[in-house]
VOBA-1610 file (N, C-alpha, C; in pm, whole numbers, padded with zeros to 5 digits, always signed):
BEGIN
Met+07496-02108-07394Met+07468-02087-07526Met+07314-02030-07547Lys+07224-02058-07475Lys+07089-02021-07499Lys+07092-01893-07481Lys+07173-01816-07370Lys+07168-01652-07333Lys+07190-01612-07469Ser+07301-01625-07525Ser+07348-01568-07677Ser+07238-01597-07774Leu+07158-01694-07764Leu+07059-01696-07875Leu+06950-01636-07849Ala+06917-01613-07726Ala+06792-01510-07680Ala+06838-01365-07709Gly+06970-01324-07663Gly+07013-01177-07697Gly+07009-01148-07836Ser+07040-01256-07919Ser+07051-01234-08076Ser+06906-01231-08121Cys+06804-01289-08073Cys+06685-01282-08094Cys+06626-01169-08059Ala+06648-01104-07935Ala+06604-00971-07915Ala+06672-00884-08013Asp+06788-00873-08048Asp+06867-00789-08114Asp+06797-00805-08273Thr+06735-00923-08325Thr+06668-00911-08440Thr+06547-00881-08439Asn+06471-00886-08319Asn+06349-00804-08329Asn+06368-00638-08307Ser+06438-00608-08223Ser+06466-00472-08240Ser+06520-00416-08373Leu+06591-00479-08443Leu+06666-00446-08559Leu+06526-00436-08690Ser+06437-00553-08675Ser+06306-00548-08750Ser+06218-00417-08718Tyr+06213-00402-08604Tyr+06118-00286-08558Tyr+06185-00173-08601Ser+06322-00122-08598Ser+06377-00016-08656Ser+06363-00021-08801Val+06381-00122-08870Val+06388-00122-09003Val+06225-00096-09046Asn+06142-00133-08973Asn+05979-00129-09024Asn+05955+00037-08980Met+06005+00087-08868Met+05991+00226-08859Met+06057+00332-08959Ala+06192+00261-08987Ala+06261+00362-09078Ala+06158+00379-09220Ile+06115+00243-09247Ile+06022+00244-09389Ile+05900+00332-09365Glu+05844+00313-09281Glu+05712+00368-09244Glu+05743+00546-09242Asn+05859+00549-09194Asn+05903+00723-09209Asn+05928+00746-09333Ile+06000+00657-09414Ile+06011+00718-09552Ile+05887+00699-09636Leu+05797+00629-09599Leu+05672+00618-09686Leu+05592+00764-09629Ala+05621+00795-09533Ala+05529+00916-09485Ala+05571+01051-09525Gln+05724+01036-09553Gln+05767+01159-09643Gln+05749+01158-09758Ile+05748+01043-09843Ile+05714+01032-09979Ile+05562+01074-09994Asp+05478+01036-09905Asp+05335+01072-09921Asp+05313+01227-09900Ser+05396+01291-09821Ser+05392+01437-09789Ser+05440+01491-09930Glu+05560+01440-09996Glu+05603+01501-10111Glu+05487+01500-10213Ile+05429+01380-10227Ile+05337+01364-10310Ile+05227+01475-10315Ser+05181+01484-10176Ser+05061+01600-10156Ser+05118+01729-10207Lys+05273+01757-10169Lys+05300+01911-10200Lys+05316+01903-10348Leu+05338+01808-10426Leu+05350+01793-10568Leu+05216+01818-10632Lys+05114+01737-10563Lys+04985+01770-10640Lys+04932+01906-10623Gln+04961+01958-10492Gln+04921+02103-10498Gln+04998+02198-10583Ala+05124+02159-10602Ala+05183+02262-10704Ala+05147+02232-10832Arg+05118+02099-10880Arg+05065+02097-11014Arg+04925+02167-11025Ala+04823+02154-10940Ala+04704+02218-10922Ala+04710+02375-10963Leu+04809+02430-10889Leu+04839+02571-10886Leu+04890+02615-11054Leu+04971+02520-11086Leu+05045+02542-11226Leu+04945+02517-11333Ala+04854+02430-11311Ala+04729+02386-11409Ala+04657+02514-11411Asn+04613+02571-11308Asn+04528+02693-11301Asn+04609+02816-11355Leu+04738+02813-11330Leu+04777+02948-11389Leu+04804+02946-11520Gly+04830+02803-11582Gly+04846+02803-11731Gly+04728+02821-11796Thr+04598+02792-11734Thr+04476+02822-11812Thr+04443+02948-11827Val+04464+03032-11722Val+04452+03184-11704Val+04553+03243-11790Ala+04669+03194-11790Ala+04761+03272-11876Ala+04748+03260-12012Ala+04731+03146-12055Ala+04690+03105-12192Ala+04573+03200-12250Ala+04481+03218-12190Ala+04363+03286-12199Ala+04385+03417-12203Ser+04448+03480-12115Ser+04493+03633-12111Ser+04589+03639-12215Gly+04682+03545-12256Gly+04791+03570-12349Gly+04724+03561-12509Arg+04627+03497-12504Arg+04566+03494-12649Arg+04506+03636-12662Lys+04428+03695-12569Lys+04370+03812-12568Lys+04468+03941-12600Ala+04589+03916-12525Ala+04677+04030-12538Ala+04756+04021-12692Ala+04777+03891-12733Ala+04818+03886-12856Ala+04736+03934-12966Lys+04604+03918-12974Lys+04522+03984-13064Lys+04519+04129-13054Ala+04512+04185-12933Ala+04503+04314-12926Ala+04626+04386-12958Gly+04751+04315-12925Gly+04882+04397-12948Gly+04922+04380-13095Ser+04913+04292-13159Ser+04980+04269-13273Ser+04862+04271-13398Lys+04921+04335-13507Lys+04827+04321-13623Lys+04842+04191-13699Ala+04739+04104-13689Ala+04734+03987-13779Ala+04713+04000-13892Lys+04771+03935-13998Lys+04719+03950-14149Lys+04574+03905-14153Pro+04521+03977-14236Pro+04360+03945-14264Pro+04371+03815-14348Arg+04270+03729-14289Arg+04266+03597-14382Arg+04223+03609-14511Lys+04275+03527-14590Lys+04247+03545-14740Lys+04090+03475-14767Lys+04000+03533-14825Lys+03873+03491-14826Lys+03859+03367-14931Arg+03795+03277-14880Arg+03761+03134-14967Arg+03632+03128-15035Phe+03644+03077-15154Phe+03545+03080-15226Phe+03512+02922-15252Leu+03360+02906-15267Leu+03326+02764-15302Leu+03312+02785-15465Ser+03330+02687-15522Ser+03278+02651-15668Ser+03144+02643-15663Ala+03068+02664-15766Ala+02923+02638-15790Ala+02884+02504-15758Asp+02955+02404-15803Asp+02945+02278-15796Asp+02926+02229-15650Ala+03026+02273-15562Ala+03048+02251-15429Ala+02924+02331-15341Arg+02870+02438-15402Arg+02763+02478-15315Arg+02651+02409-15354Lys+02618+02366-15472Lys+02518+02289-15497Lys+02526+02160-15437Arg+02630+02092-15413Arg+02646+01952-15340Arg+02594+01983-15191Ile+02656+02104-15130Ile+02610+02130-14990Ile+02466+02149-14975Ala+02408+02224-15073Ala+02257+02250-15091Ala+02177+02116-15088Asp+02211+02026-15171Asp+02147+01896-15179Asp+02146+01821-15050Ala+02272+01813-14975Ala+02284+01730-14880Ala+02208+01802-14764Gln+02203+01942-14775Gln+02107+01994-14647Gln+01966+01980-14673Arg+01919+01986-14810Arg+01771+01961-14842Arg+01745+01826-14799Lys+01830+01716-14823Lys+01824+01561-14790Lys+01791+01576-14630Arg+01877+01644-14557Arg+01867+01630-14410Arg+01755+01685-14350Trp+01672+01805-14413Trp+01568+01833-14362Trp+01447+01758-14415Ala+01460+01713-14550Ala+01348+01604-14572Ala+01353+01506-14461Ala+01451+01454-14414Ala+01438+01340-14317Ala+01388+01400-14202Val+01409+01500-14168Val+01363+01568-14034Val+01209+01571-14033Arg+01170+01633-14174Arg+01014+01642-14183Arg+00953+01527-14197Ala+01010+01403-14254Ala+00956+01286-14282Ala+00949+01213-14134Lys+01040+01240-14044Lys+01033+01179-13898Lys+00908+01265-13825Ala+00902+01384-13834Ala+00813+01466-13767Ala+00666+01432-13820Lys+00654+01370-13941Lys+00512+01342-14000Lys+00471+01218-13913Lys+00583+01109-13907Lys+00557+00991-13857Lys+00506+00991-13693Gly+00577+01092-13638Gly+00561+01116-13488Gly+00478+01201-13454
//
């Protein structure tokens, strides 16, 4: 009876060894695929930025876009913007006098 237990133990060890080797093989293949996918992604990302930049230039040159409608500010809006800018410059001048 001891011989059969020793034989089954050896079978179990070889089985676990082969399972571990299979898992390591699968993990190696997955790592290989990941590196290939990362390379492909990097290439596509670079192509996307180049294509987008060249596509915008081609679209501007090739098609006639409608001219933008000119926007006008009311006198009140211009006054508020000017007052806010004067206030910012006054703060800059005050800080410069202190320092």
